[in-house]
GUZA-925104 format. One line per 3 residues: number of its first residue (from 1); their letters; for each residue x, y, z of C-alpha. Coordinates in Angstrom, 2 decimals, always signed. Layout:
NUM	a	X Y Z | ...
# end
This chain:
1	mra	-64.23 +16.80 -14.30 | -62.91 +14.26 -16.40 | -59.93 +16.47 -17.70
4	gal	-59.17 +17.85 -14.28 | -58.71 +14.51 -12.90 | -56.41 +13.44 -15.84
7	glv	-54.27 +16.29 -15.14 | -53.81 +15.43 -11.48 | -52.85 +11.80 -12.29
10	laf	-50.11 +13.37 -14.96 | -48.80 +15.84 -12.50 | -48.47 +12.69 -9.53
13	liv	-46.79 +10.74 -12.16 | -44.29 +13.65 -12.91 | -43.54 +14.33 -9.30
16	gcg	-42.93 +10.77 -8.50 | -40.62 +10.15 -11.61 | -38.60 +13.09 -10.49
19	knd	-38.23 +11.72 -7.12 | -36.98 +8.42 -8.32 | -34.62 +10.20 -10.65
22	lsk	-33.10 +12.18 -7.69 | -32.53 +9.25 -5.41 | -30.83 +7.45 -7.90
25	ndq	-28.55 +10.26 -8.70 | -27.85 +10.65 -4.82 | -26.53 +7.14 -4.58
28	psq	-22.93 +6.46 -5.08 | -21.83 +4.17 -7.76 | -20.70 +0.92 -6.40
31	psa	-17.85 +0.10 -9.17 | -16.48 +3.55 -7.84 | -16.58 +2.92 -4.20
34	vaa	-14.98 -0.44 -5.01 | -12.16 +1.41 -7.14 | -11.66 +3.83 -4.44
37	dns	-11.21 +1.29 -1.54 | -8.83 -0.81 -3.85 | -6.88 +2.39 -4.56
40	arn	-6.52 +3.17 -0.91 | -5.17 -0.57 -0.20 | -2.76 -0.18 -3.09
43	vld	-1.30 +3.12 -1.01 | -1.15 +1.17 +2.05 | +0.68 -1.92 +0.44
46	rnd	+2.92 +0.61 -1.30 | +3.90 +2.46 +1.94 | +4.35 -0.75 +3.78
49	aqk	+6.82 -1.80 +1.07 | +8.84 +1.19 +1.31 | +8.82 +1.19 +5.29
52	aeq	+10.04 -2.45 +4.92 | +12.97 -1.63 +2.66 | +14.12 +1.25 +4.82
55	vae	+13.84 -0.91 +7.96 | +15.61 -3.60 +6.00 | +18.61 -1.52 +5.43
58	tvr	+18.77 -0.10 +8.91 | +19.09 -3.69 +10.00 | +21.62 -4.55 +7.39
61	qka	+23.56 -1.73 +8.47 | +23.64 -2.46 +12.17 | +24.15 -5.99 +11.57
64	qvl	+27.52 -5.53 +9.37 | +28.81 -3.27 +12.37 | +27.89 -6.03 +15.19
67	eka	+29.42 -8.85 +13.10 | +32.86 -6.98 +13.26 | +32.63 -6.84 +17.06
70	egs	+31.65 -10.86 +17.20 | +35.10 -12.46 +17.57 | +34.87 -15.64 +19.17
73	qdl	+31.03 -15.56 +19.28 | +30.77 -15.48 +15.69 | +28.21 -18.45 +15.35
76	vkd	+26.87 -17.65 +11.99 | +27.53 -15.31 +8.85 | +25.11 -12.41 +9.38
79	kvs	+23.12 -11.94 +6.64 | +19.77 -9.54 +6.00 | +17.54 -9.92 +3.08
82	lkk	+13.84 -8.66 +2.25 | +11.47 -11.32 +1.10 | +7.79 -11.52 +0.51
85	tak	+5.34 -14.12 +1.82 | +2.80 -15.96 -0.78 | +0.29 -12.87 -0.06
88	gep	+2.76 -10.32 -0.77 | +3.75 -9.17 +2.63 | +7.24 -7.88 +3.27
91	vie	+9.45 -9.92 +5.60 | +12.82 -9.11 +6.62 | +15.09 -11.90 +7.11
94	qtg	+18.00 -12.00 +9.44 | +20.47 -14.47 +10.18 | +22.75 -13.85 +13.30
97	eas	+23.26 -14.54 +16.87 | +20.98 -14.81 +19.46 | +21.26 -14.82 +23.49
100	syg	+18.77 -14.50 +26.13 | +17.41 -12.10 +29.21 | +15.29 -12.85 +32.07
103	qqf	+15.30 -12.48 +35.63 | +17.66 -9.65 +36.32 | +15.14 -7.42 +34.21
106	hgk	+11.74 -8.98 +35.06 | +9.35 -6.18 +36.07 | +11.51 -3.49 +34.42
109	tta	+10.24 -1.02 +31.66 | +10.80 -2.06 +28.11 | +11.44 +0.32 +25.28
112	age	+7.75 +0.10 +24.44 | +6.88 +1.32 +27.83 | +5.66 -2.13 +28.88
115	kfd	+6.48 -4.24 +31.80 | +9.04 -6.97 +30.97 | +7.88 -10.23 +31.73
118	knd	+10.61 -13.04 +31.37 | +8.01 -15.59 +30.70 | +6.46 -13.59 +27.77
121	lta	+7.31 -14.36 +24.11 | +9.22 -11.03 +23.31 | +12.47 -10.10 +22.35
124	ahp	+14.91 -7.06 +22.17 | +16.27 -5.91 +18.97 | +18.54 -3.11 +17.99
127	tlp	+16.40 -1.62 +15.18 | +13.42 -3.61 +14.08 | +10.50 -1.35 +15.24
130	mgt	+8.24 -1.89 +18.41 | +5.48 -3.98 +17.90 | +7.29 -6.36 +14.99
133	kak	+6.28 -9.89 +15.40 | +9.05 -11.98 +14.22 | +9.82 -15.92 +13.97
136	vtn	+13.04 -16.93 +15.45 | +14.82 -20.17 +14.45 | +17.20 -21.94 +16.24
139	lkt	+19.77 -23.16 +13.09 | +21.26 -25.56 +15.55 | +18.06 -27.23 +16.76
142	gks	+15.53 -26.30 +14.14 | +13.30 -25.27 +16.92 | +11.24 -22.17 +16.30
145	vdv	+9.28 -19.40 +18.27 | +7.13 -16.71 +17.49 | +7.79 -13.43 +19.65
148	rin	+6.89 -9.55 +19.63 | +9.62 -7.10 +19.61 | +9.06 -4.65 +22.72
151	drg	+12.38 -3.59 +23.91 | +16.02 -2.48 +22.34 | +19.03 -4.65 +22.76
154	pyv	+21.18 -6.51 +23.12 | +23.94 -4.59 +24.69 | +26.85 -7.45 +24.41
157	kgr	+28.73 -7.02 +21.60 | +28.29 -9.30 +18.67 | +24.75 -10.23 +19.42
160	did	+21.79 -9.41 +17.10 | +18.58 -10.36 +19.13 | +17.93 -10.79 +23.01
163	vsq	+14.73 -13.26 +23.47 | +12.88 -13.53 +26.69 | +13.54 -16.60 +28.98
166	gaa	+10.27 -17.88 +27.98 | +11.27 -17.90 +24.28 | +14.78 -18.99 +25.04
169	kkl	+13.10 -22.53 +26.32 | +11.08 -22.60 +23.04 | +14.29 -22.50 +21.34
172	dmt	+16.04 -24.88 +23.45 | +18.84 -22.35 +24.16 | +18.58 -21.67 +27.94
175	ksg	+21.77 -24.15 +28.74 | +23.99 -22.60 +26.19 | +22.67 -19.10 +26.37
178	tap	+23.29 -18.06 +23.03 | +22.40 -19.68 +19.42 | +22.87 -19.22 +15.77
181	vki	+19.36 -18.10 +14.70 | +17.22 -16.66 +11.58 | +14.60 -14.30 +12.42
184	eak	+11.86 -13.42 +9.94 | +10.33 -10.18 +10.94 | +6.91 -8.91 +9.59
187	lps	+6.66 -5.23 +10.37 | +3.46 -3.82 +12.03 | +0.99 -2.54 +9.38
190	ska	+0.93 +1.24 +8.68 | -2.38 +1.40 +10.11 | -1.49 -0.23 +13.57
193	ptg	+0.31 +1.60 +16.56 | +3.74 +0.51 +17.28 | +4.00 +1.50 +20.68
196	sgs	+6.79 +4.22 +21.65 | +9.11 +4.72 +24.61 | +13.12 +5.10 +25.03
199	tsa	+13.90 +2.82 +28.37 | +14.70 -0.55 +27.93 | +14.60 -3.46 +30.48
202	sge	+18.16 -2.77 +30.97 | +18.13 +0.67 +31.79 | +19.35 +2.15 +28.84
205	tah	+17.86 +3.98 +25.75 | +17.34 +3.28 +21.88 | +19.89 +6.48 +21.63
208	dsk	+22.56 +4.87 +24.22 | +22.80 +1.70 +22.26 | +24.19 +3.32 +19.25
# end
């Protein structure tokens, strides 16, 4: 009887140890999971950096074309550069001329497929992706405003960005209608939707503006 009981105890212990070993093997290694997550983030960071370089070059080429057409509207030397924030996020910095648009386009469809609201803090840009967030600074007054790109334009020669009436008020440029500005644009993350569409508030398409 004692031998039989001892055998049962040993069998129980062997089965129990086997289950514990199996459960440990089934669990993923925590360092491996962290390494995979870091690797995925690095890929996204590289993709965002490459995208920023491509967009910056497109903005630069467009700005060069627009500067030739500025004539008497040349308020500042146009320049485009690619910089990084303290966190390493790419920022496209552009200096150029800004104008504003408002009442005549209020309620019309933007290139992003939204209804244009003259009071919203939005802007139209020839090449920056839809959904781009940008800080626009009036180089004459030092006043700034954060806008979101949701339309294509401007369609007046020599202008680099069209801000909404609401944004123009923040920039103190409603009287003059134009201003030399610095644009600091942070592109949408590669994980975020940017919106699409082809019709601008002015009724023209992005293709027509080229």
